[in-house]
N, C-alpha and C positions, 0 to 999 in steps of 0.2 A: 638642284645639283647638291650632291652629298660629298662630304670630305672623307677620304679613305685614311682614317687615323692609323690603321695598321701599317699602311704603306709609308705614311709620314714617319712613324716611329722607326721602321726598318731602315728608311733612308737616312735618318739621323744617325743611327748606329753605323751603317755602312759608310756613310759619307762624312763621318766625324773628322777624319784627318783634313779634309778640305774645309769643312765648316770651322774647325779649330784654327787652322791657318788663317782663314778669313777674319775670325774674331781677333786673333793676335795682331793682324795687320791693321784692323779697324782701331783697336786700342792704341797701337803705335802712332797712327796718324792723329788720333784725337789728343793724346797726351803731349806728343812732340809739338803739334800745332798750337795747343793751348799754352804750353810753357814758352815756346819761342815767340808766339804771338804776344804773350804778356810782356816779355822782355822788350820786344820792339815797340809794343804799345806804350810801355812806360816812357820811353824816349819821345814818342810822338805826342803822347798826352801832356808830357812836361813842356814840350815846345808849344803846343797849342794853348797852354795855360799861361804862357809868358805874358806879363803885363809890361806895357811901355811906361817906364818911369820918366817923368818930366826932366829929371836930372841926367838921363842917359844922353850920351853924345849922339850926333846925327847918324854916325855909322852904326852904332849899336841899335838905334831905333830902326834903321833900314834893315839890319840883319834880323831883328826880331820879327818885323813885318814879313820879310821874305820867308822865314822859317814857319811862321803861322800860316801863311798863304800856301806854301808847299805841302805842309802836313794836312791842311784842310782839303787840298786837291786830292791827295792820296786817299784820305778817308772817303771823300765823295765818290771817287772811282770804284774803290773796292767794296764799299757798302751798297753802291748803286747798280752793280752788275752781278749776275749769278756766278757762283764759284765754278760751276761746270763750264761756263763760257770762258771764264778766266783760265781755267786749267787747259782747255783745248787751245786757246789762243796763245798763251805763254809757252806751252809745251812745244808746239810746232814752230812758233816764232823763234825761240831761243835754242832749239835742238841743234841747228847747224853750228851754233857758237859753242855751247857747253857740251854737246854730245851726251846729254843726260838720258837716263832711263826713266820709266814711269814712276818708280819708287822715289828717286831723288827729287824729281819734278813735283810729285805729289806732296812730299814733305815741305818743300819750299812754298808751294802755292797755298796750302792750307795754313801755313804759318803767317804769310803776308796778308792773307785774307782775314785771319783772326785778329791780326795786329790792328786793322782798321776799327774793329769793334772794341778791342781792348783800349785803344786810344781814347775813345769816347767814354768808356767806363771809368778810366783813370782820370780823365779831364773832369767829369762830373764829381768824382771822389775828391779831387783837389779843390774844386769850387765849393764843396760842402764844408770844408774846414774853416773854422772861425778865423777871421782876419787878425784877431788879437795875437795869434800864434806867430804870424809873420812879424808883427810889431815887436813881440817879445824877443824873437830871434835877432832882429836888428839891434835891439837894445843891448843884447849880449855881445854884439860885434860880429855876428855871423854874416857871411856873404850870402848872396842870393842862391848860389849853388849849394852851399852848405845847408842852408835852410831847406831847400827843395829836397835834397837827397837824405838828409839826416832827420828831418822833422815831418815834412809834408808828405812825401811819397810813401813812407811806411804806414802812416795813418790812412792815406788814400787807398792803399792796397787792402788794409784791414777792413775799412768801411765798405769797400767794393767787393769783398770776398764772395757774397752771394751771387753777384752778377758775373764775377769771374768763373765761379763754379758752374753757373748756368751755361756759360760759353763752352765749357768742357762737354756738357750734355749735348749741346747743339752740334759740336764737332763729331761726337760719336755717331750721330745720325747723318750729318751732312758729308761725312767722309765717303759715303756711297757715290757722291757726285764725281769722285775721282776715277770711277770705272770708265769714264769717257776717254781716259788716256791709258786704259788697259792696266790699271792698278788692281792687283788681286786681293781686294778687301772682301768683306763678308758678302756684300751685294753682288759683286762680280762672281764669286764662287757659287752663290745661289743661282745666278742666271745660267752658269755653265751646267749645273746639275739639273735645273729645270728644263733646259734645252735638250739634254740627253734623255731624260725620262718622260718629257711631255706632260708632267704632272705639276702644272704651275700653281694651282691652288694650294696643294699640300706643301710644296717647297717654300712658297712665300709666306705661308702660315708659320712654318718653322722659323724663317728668318725674322718675321715680325716678333715672335716670342723671344728670339735671341737678342734683338735690339732692345726690347722692353726689359729683358733681364739685365743687360749691360747698363742701361740708363738708370734702372732702379738701384742697382748696386752702387753705381757712381753717386747717385743722389744720397744714399744712406751714408756713404763715406764722407761726402762733403758736409752733410748735416752734422755728422759727428765732429768733424774738424771745427766747424763753425761754433758748435756748443762749447768746445774746449777753449776756443779763442775768446768767447764771451765770458767764460768763467775766469780766464786769466785777466781779462780787462776789469772785471768786477773786483778781483782780488787786489789788483794793482791800485784801483781807485780807493778801496777801503784802506789799504796801507798808506796811501798818500794822505787821506783824510785823518788817519790816526796820528 
């Protein structure tokens, strides 16, 4: 079986408005899902990292246990089931209530799915921080909330940046699962074009190249940001030592 490269090139030119729209939608889902998922994941990760202090009252201890249990259940559900299944289930389950379209549902579903992974990323980032920083914050009279949001979480995000960036790459690829609820992202557009031309090999070759280009560009941008963050950290450390 041979690949008709001329047909593939001509299809790319003729179908670029459809491909371009699909790429824009894919990036929208990936970026919104990653940012919203990170925001939700910060809260979930912080709750999952709560430690029960012996000095806490019984009601505070019960509240912390409930929060940790609830967030653990959330992470278990959304990490343990495929996003495509989540999308179809939640879309049709909640459509009579919210009357939402595929775009709105897709943005919400990819965000809450990503949040489960972000929660674990943030939790591991928090646990990697030296315990001395908690003690130092307490010595300065800071509350647990002030310590968490002013000292711990900023460092956890910075330390977890490679994993957070990797989740963006994953979302670029996994957004194709939302075609199950008729979201017109890149894979959906490719399926439509392939179905009308019956040239599946050529069309999906183009789509594979597009996904590879998107993830390569995203990786380059993320690596550049990470290098700048590392340079800033080194400069800050040298200034502190001086």
